[in-house]
C-alpha positions as a Markdown table, in Angstrom:
| # | Residue | x | y | z |
|---|---|---|---|---|
| 1 | Met | 59.6 | 33.2 | 90.4 |
| 2 | Trp | 60.8 | 36.8 | 90.8 |
| 3 | Ser | 61.2 | 37.1 | 87.0 |
| 4 | Val | 57.4 | 36.5 | 86.9 |
| 5 | Ala | 56.9 | 39.1 | 89.7 |
| 6 | Arg | 58.7 | 41.7 | 87.6 |
| 7 | Arg | 56.3 | 41.6 | 84.8 |
| 8 | Pro | 54.1 | 44.7 | 84.3 |
| 9 | Arg | 50.9 | 42.7 | 85.2 |
| 10 | Trp | 52.2 | 41.6 | 88.5 |
| 11 | Ile | 53.9 | 44.9 | 89.2 |
| 12 | Ala | 50.5 | 46.6 | 88.8 |
| 13 | Ala | 49.0 | 44.0 | 91.1 |
| 14 | Leu | 51.8 | 44.7 | 93.6 |
| 15 | Val | 51.0 | 48.4 | 93.6 |
| 16 | Phe | 47.3 | 47.7 | 94.1 |
| 17 | Ala | 48.2 | 45.3 | 97.0 |
| 18 | Leu | 50.5 | 47.9 | 98.6 |
| 19 | Ala | 47.8 | 50.6 | 98.3 |
| 20 | Leu | 45.3 | 48.2 | 99.8 |
| 21 | Ala | 47.7 | 47.3 | 102.7 |
| 22 | Ala | 48.4 | 51.0 | 103.3 |
| 23 | Gly | 44.7 | 51.7 | 103.6 |
| 24 | Phe | 44.2 | 48.8 | 106.0 |
| 25 | Ala | 47.2 | 49.9 | 108.0 |
| 26 | Ala | 45.8 | 53.5 | 108.2 |
| 27 | Leu | 42.5 | 52.1 | 109.5 |
| 28 | Gly | 44.4 | 50.0 | 112.1 |
| 29 | Gln | 46.3 | 53.1 | 113.2 |
| 30 | Trp | 43.0 | 55.0 | 113.5 |
| 31 | Gln | 41.5 | 52.2 | 115.7 |
| 32 | Phe | 44.6 | 52.2 | 117.9 |
| 33 | Ala | 44.2 | 56.0 | 118.4 |
| 34 | Arg | 40.5 | 55.5 | 119.1 |
| 35 | Ser | 41.3 | 52.9 | 121.8 |
| 36 | Val | 43.1 | 55.5 | 123.8 |
| 37 | Ala | 40.8 | 58.5 | 122.9 |
| 38 | Thr | 37.7 | 56.6 | 124.1 |
| 39 | Gly | 39.3 | 55.8 | 127.4 |
| 40 | Thr | 40.7 | 59.2 | 128.1 |
| 41 | Val | 39.4 | 60.6 | 131.3 |
| 42 | Ile | 38.5 | 64.3 | 131.5 |
| 43 | His | 40.0 | 65.6 | 134.7 |
| 44 | Arg | 37.6 | 67.6 | 136.8 |
| 45 | Asp | 38.0 | 69.2 | 140.2 |
| 46 | Thr | 35.4 | 67.1 | 142.1 |
| 47 | Glu | 37.0 | 67.7 | 145.5 |
| 48 | Thr | 36.3 | 71.4 | 145.8 |
| 49 | Ile | 33.0 | 71.7 | 147.6 |
| 50 | Val | 30.4 | 73.7 | 145.8 |
| 51 | Pro | 26.7 | 74.4 | 146.4 |
| 52 | Leu | 24.5 | 71.7 | 144.9 |
| 53 | Thr | 22.3 | 74.4 | 143.4 |
| 54 | Ser | 25.3 | 75.6 | 141.3 |
| 55 | Val | 25.8 | 72.2 | 139.5 |
| 56 | Ala | 22.3 | 70.6 | 139.5 |
| 57 | Gln | 18.7 | 71.5 | 139.1 |
| 58 | Pro | 15.6 | 69.6 | 140.2 |
| 59 | Gln | 13.8 | 67.5 | 137.6 |
| 60 | Ser | 16.9 | 67.5 | 135.5 |
| 61 | Pro | 19.4 | 64.7 | 134.6 |
| 62 | Val | 22.8 | 64.6 | 136.3 |
| 63 | Thr | 25.4 | 66.3 | 134.1 |
| 64 | Asp | 29.1 | 65.3 | 133.8 |
| 65 | Arg | 29.9 | 68.5 | 135.7 |
| 66 | Ala | 27.8 | 67.3 | 138.7 |
| 67 | Thr | 28.7 | 63.7 | 138.7 |
| 68 | Ala | 30.7 | 62.7 | 141.8 |
| 69 | Gln | 31.1 | 66.3 | 142.8 |
| 70 | Leu | 31.4 | 67.2 | 146.5 |
| 71 | Val | 28.5 | 69.6 | 147.2 |
| 72 | Thr | 26.7 | 71.3 | 150.1 |
| 73 | Ala | 22.9 | 71.5 | 150.3 |
| 74 | Thr | 21.0 | 73.7 | 152.7 |
| 75 | Gly | 17.5 | 72.6 | 153.8 |
| 76 | Ala | 15.9 | 70.3 | 156.4 |
| 77 | Trp | 15.4 | 66.5 | 156.9 |
| 78 | Val | 11.8 | 65.3 | 156.4 |
| 79 | Pro | 10.7 | 63.1 | 159.3 |
| 80 | Gly | 9.2 | 59.7 | 158.5 |
| 81 | Asp | 10.8 | 59.5 | 155.0 |
| 82 | Tyr | 13.8 | 57.3 | 155.9 |
| 83 | Val | 14.2 | 53.9 | 154.3 |
| 84 | Ile | 16.7 | 51.1 | 154.4 |
| 85 | Val | 18.5 | 50.0 | 151.2 |
| 86 | Ser | 20.1 | 46.6 | 151.4 |
| 87 | Asp | 23.0 | 44.9 | 149.5 |
| 88 | Arg | 25.2 | 47.9 | 149.7 |
| 89 | Leu | 29.0 | 47.3 | 149.7 |
| 90 | Asn | 31.2 | 49.5 | 151.9 |
| 91 | Arg | 34.9 | 48.8 | 151.4 |
| 92 | Gly | 34.0 | 45.4 | 150.1 |
| 93 | Val | 31.7 | 44.5 | 152.9 |
| 94 | Ala | 28.0 | 44.0 | 152.3 |
| 95 | Gly | 25.6 | 45.9 | 154.5 |
| 96 | Tyr | 22.7 | 48.4 | 154.6 |
| 97 | Trp | 22.3 | 52.1 | 153.9 |
| 98 | Val | 19.9 | 54.4 | 155.8 |
| 99 | Val | 18.6 | 56.8 | 153.2 |
| 100 | Gly | 16.6 | 60.0 | 154.0 |
| 101 | His | 14.6 | 62.7 | 152.4 |
| 102 | Phe | 16.3 | 66.1 | 152.5 |
| 103 | Ser | 14.3 | 69.1 | 151.4 |
| 104 | Val | 16.6 | 71.6 | 149.8 |
| 105 | Asp | 16.2 | 75.4 | 149.7 |
| 106 | Pro | 16.7 | 76.4 | 146.1 |
| 107 | Thr | 18.2 | 79.8 | 147.0 |
| 108 | Pro | 19.5 | 81.5 | 150.2 |
| 109 | Ser | 16.3 | 83.5 | 150.2 |
| 110 | Ala | 14.2 | 80.3 | 150.2 |
| 111 | Gly | 11.3 | 79.5 | 148.0 |
| 112 | Ala | 9.8 | 76.3 | 146.7 |
| 113 | Arg | 11.9 | 73.4 | 148.0 |
| 114 | Ala | 13.2 | 70.4 | 146.1 |
| 115 | Gly | 13.6 | 66.9 | 147.3 |
| 116 | Leu | 17.1 | 65.3 | 147.6 |
| 117 | Val | 17.7 | 61.7 | 148.3 |
| 118 | Ala | 20.5 | 61.5 | 150.8 |
| 119 | Ala | 22.3 | 58.4 | 152.1 |
| 120 | Val | 22.9 | 59.0 | 155.8 |
| 121 | Gly | 25.3 | 56.2 | 156.6 |
| 122 | Trp | 26.1 | 52.4 | 156.5 |
| 123 | Ser | 25.5 | 49.5 | 158.8 |
| 124 | Ala | 26.9 | 46.0 | 158.6 |
| 125 | Thr | 23.6 | 44.5 | 159.9 |
| 126 | Gln | 19.9 | 45.1 | 159.1 |
| 127 | Lys | 19.3 | 45.3 | 162.9 |
| 128 | Gly | 21.8 | 48.1 | 163.2 |
| 129 | Ala | 20.3 | 49.9 | 160.3 |
| 130 | Lys | 16.8 | 49.7 | 161.7 |
| 131 | Ala | 18.0 | 50.9 | 165.1 |
| 132 | Ala | 19.8 | 53.9 | 163.5 |
| 133 | Leu | 16.8 | 54.7 | 161.4 |
| 134 | Ser | 14.6 | 54.9 | 164.5 |
| 135 | Thr | 17.1 | 57.0 | 166.3 |
| 136 | Ile | 17.6 | 59.4 | 163.4 |
| 137 | Asp | 13.9 | 59.7 | 162.8 |
| 138 | Ala | 13.2 | 60.5 | 166.4 |
| 139 | Thr | 16.1 | 62.9 | 167.0 |
| 140 | Gln | 16.9 | 64.5 | 163.6 |
| 141 | Pro | 16.2 | 68.3 | 164.0 |
| 142 | Ala | 13.6 | 69.8 | 161.7 |
| 143 | Ala | 15.5 | 73.1 | 161.6 |
| 144 | Thr | 17.4 | 74.2 | 158.5 |
| 145 | Glu | 20.9 | 72.9 | 158.3 |
| 146 | Thr | 23.7 | 72.4 | 155.7 |
| 147 | Ile | 24.9 | 68.9 | 154.7 |
| 148 | Thr | 27.9 | 68.0 | 152.7 |
| 149 | Gly | 28.5 | 64.9 | 150.5 |
| 150 | Arg | 29.2 | 63.5 | 147.1 |
| 151 | Tyr | 26.5 | 63.9 | 144.4 |
| 152 | Ile | 26.0 | 60.6 | 142.5 |
| 153 | Pro | 23.8 | 59.9 | 139.5 |
| 154 | Ser | 20.6 | 57.9 | 140.1 |
| 155 | Glu | 20.7 | 54.1 | 139.9 |
| 156 | Ser | 18.3 | 52.2 | 137.8 |
| 157 | Pro | 15.0 | 51.3 | 139.6 |
| 158 | Gln | 15.0 | 47.7 | 140.7 |
| 159 | Asp | 12.8 | 45.2 | 138.8 |
| 160 | Ser | 12.4 | 42.6 | 141.6 |
| 161 | Asp | 11.8 | 42.4 | 145.4 |
| 162 | Phe | 10.3 | 45.9 | 145.4 |
| 163 | Glu | 6.8 | 44.8 | 146.1 |
| 164 | Arg | 8.0 | 42.6 | 148.9 |
| 165 | Gly | 9.5 | 45.6 | 150.6 |
| 166 | Lys | 13.2 | 45.0 | 149.9 |
| 167 | Leu | 14.9 | 48.0 | 148.4 |
| 168 | Thr | 18.3 | 47.5 | 146.8 |
| 169 | Thr | 18.9 | 50.5 | 144.6 |
| 170 | Val | 18.9 | 54.2 | 145.1 |
| 171 | Ser | 16.7 | 55.8 | 142.5 |
| 172 | Pro | 15.0 | 59.2 | 143.2 |
| 173 | Gly | 12.2 | 58.3 | 140.8 |
| 174 | Ala | 11.4 | 55.3 | 143.0 |
| 175 | Met | 12.0 | 57.0 | 146.3 |
| 176 | Ile | 9.4 | 59.6 | 145.8 |
| 177 | Asn | 6.8 | 56.8 | 145.7 |
| 178 | Leu | 7.9 | 55.8 | 149.2 |
| 179 | Trp | 8.0 | 59.3 | 150.7 |
| 180 | Lys | 5.1 | 60.6 | 152.7 |
| 181 | His | 5.8 | 64.2 | 151.9 |
| 182 | Thr | 6.3 | 65.8 | 148.5 |
| 183 | Asp | 8.3 | 68.9 | 147.5 |
| 184 | Pro | 6.8 | 71.7 | 145.3 |
| 185 | Ala | 9.9 | 72.0 | 143.1 |
| 186 | Gly | 10.2 | 68.3 | 142.4 |
| 187 | Val | 13.2 | 66.1 | 143.1 |
| 188 | Tyr | 16.9 | 66.1 | 142.1 |
| 189 | Gly | 17.9 | 63.5 | 139.6 |
| 190 | Gly | 20.9 | 62.2 | 141.6 |
| 191 | Tyr | 21.4 | 61.4 | 145.3 |
| 192 | Leu | 23.9 | 62.6 | 147.9 |
| 193 | Ile | 26.2 | 60.4 | 150.0 |
| 194 | Ser | 26.6 | 62.2 | 153.2 |
| 195 | Ala | 30.1 | 62.8 | 154.5 |
| 196 | Ala | 28.9 | 63.0 | 158.2 |
| 197 | Pro | 26.8 | 60.0 | 159.2 |
| 198 | Thr | 24.5 | 60.1 | 162.2 |
| 199 | Gly | 22.7 | 57.6 | 164.5 |
| 200 | Gly | 25.8 | 55.5 | 165.1 |
| 201 | Leu | 26.2 | 54.6 | 161.4 |
| 202 | Thr | 29.5 | 54.2 | 159.6 |
| 203 | Val | 30.5 | 56.8 | 156.9 |
| 204 | Ile | 29.8 | 55.5 | 153.4 |
| 205 | Asp | 33.0 | 55.1 | 151.4 |
| 206 | Ser | 32.8 | 57.5 | 148.5 |
| 207 | Pro | 36.3 | 58.0 | 147.0 |
| 208 | Glu | 37.4 | 60.5 | 144.4 |
| 209 | Pro | 36.6 | 59.3 | 140.9 |
| 210 | Ser | 39.5 | 57.5 | 139.3 |
| 211 | Ser | 41.6 | 59.4 | 136.8 |
| 212 | Asp | 43.3 | 56.4 | 135.2 |
| 213 | Val | 43.1 | 56.1 | 131.5 |
| 214 | Glu | 41.7 | 52.8 | 130.3 |
| 215 | Val | 42.3 | 51.4 | 126.8 |
| 216 | Asn | 39.3 | 50.3 | 124.9 |
| 217 | Leu | 40.1 | 46.7 | 124.1 |
| 218 | Leu | 37.4 | 46.4 | 121.4 |
| 219 | Asn | 39.1 | 49.1 | 119.4 |
| 220 | Val | 42.5 | 47.4 | 119.9 |
| 221 | Phe | 40.9 | 44.2 | 118.5 |
| 222 | Tyr | 39.7 | 46.0 | 115.4 |
| 223 | Ala | 43.1 | 47.5 | 114.9 |
| 224 | Val | 44.7 | 44.1 | 115.0 |
| 225 | Glu | 42.2 | 42.9 | 112.5 |
| 226 | Trp | 43.1 | 45.7 | 110.1 |
| 227 | Val | 46.8 | 44.9 | 110.4 |
| 228 | Val | 46.0 | 41.2 | 109.6 |
| 229 | Phe | 44.0 | 42.3 | 106.5 |
| 230 | Ala | 47.0 | 44.4 | 105.4 |
| 231 | Gly | 49.3 | 41.4 | 105.8 |
| 232 | Phe | 46.8 | 39.2 | 103.9 |
| 233 | Ala | 46.8 | 41.6 | 100.9 |
| 234 | Met | 50.5 | 41.2 | 100.5 |
| 235 | Phe | 50.4 | 37.5 | 101.1 |
| 236 | Leu | 47.6 | 37.2 | 98.4 |
| 237 | Trp | 49.8 | 39.0 | 95.9 |
| 238 | Tyr | 52.7 | 36.7 | 96.7 |
| 239 | Arg | 50.5 | 33.6 | 96.5 |
| 240 | Leu | 49.1 | 34.6 | 93.0 |
| 241 | Val | 52.6 | 35.3 | 91.7 |
| 242 | Lys | 53.8 | 31.9 | 92.9 |
| 243 | Asp | 50.8 | 30.1 | 91.4 |
| 244 | Ala | 51.5 | 31.7 | 88.1 |
| 245 | Trp | 55.2 | 30.7 | 88.2 |
| 246 | Glu | 54.3 | 27.1 | 89.2 |
| 247 | Arg | 51.8 | 26.8 | 86.3 |
| 248 | Glu | 54.5 | 28.0 | 83.9 |
| 249 | Gln | 57.0 | 25.4 | 85.4 |
| 250 | Glu | 54.4 | 22.6 | 85.0 |
| 251 | Glu | 53.7 | 23.7 | 81.4 |
| 252 | Ala | 57.4 | 23.8 | 80.6 |
| 253 | Ser | 57.9 | 20.3 | 82.1 |
| 254 | Glu | 55.0 | 18.9 | 80.0 |
| 255 | Val | 56.5 | 20.3 | 76.8 |
| 256 | Asn | 59.9 | 18.8 | 77.6 |
């Protein structure tokens, strides 16, 4: 069989198969590289507390720089604009958030204020959340203060149970429809998870974003496919050479 493989025709076919396999192997290597590159986490210092106004603007999307950043916001709580959000996990336990309306001063010199959705704290029961909401709404000072927490991108507005009064997502776009008061400068695109709960609520677990690198399995699958294609190109050349040799053997046996 190898005497057949050494003929110019099959040598040329081998060179073509090797070139094809090399191309497939290169594509496989590129996919492997992509599987890591797409999972690479860009390290950011999210734990240094900065003013909210330095990383986010009202009526604007939440940027990568602002996502999960610890921030401070100066302003005042708006009475009567507290709501309860259900189905919220806190360290794996389902419960309820009390979420308020915090009116943020855009600059130290004041001006038109912007609304900020702020999660005040968590309760394991709806009864506890309602009691905390009543307490906070009655005792929360209207004076200017500074709050600290983690700034999180908006969740998608819920598509069910909303009309029945059950709120399960935190979306500033939906919250402004529930607020009794509006802010001249609009509303921030994300929401704040307060680091200091009040009204007897439990602090909401809001850990530092993970910096682990995850491999994109879809790219790995594509890489394996290209390797298989490279192997098939070489197998196909071998199979064609063997078929040609077997035909010659059959023809020779028929002549004899």
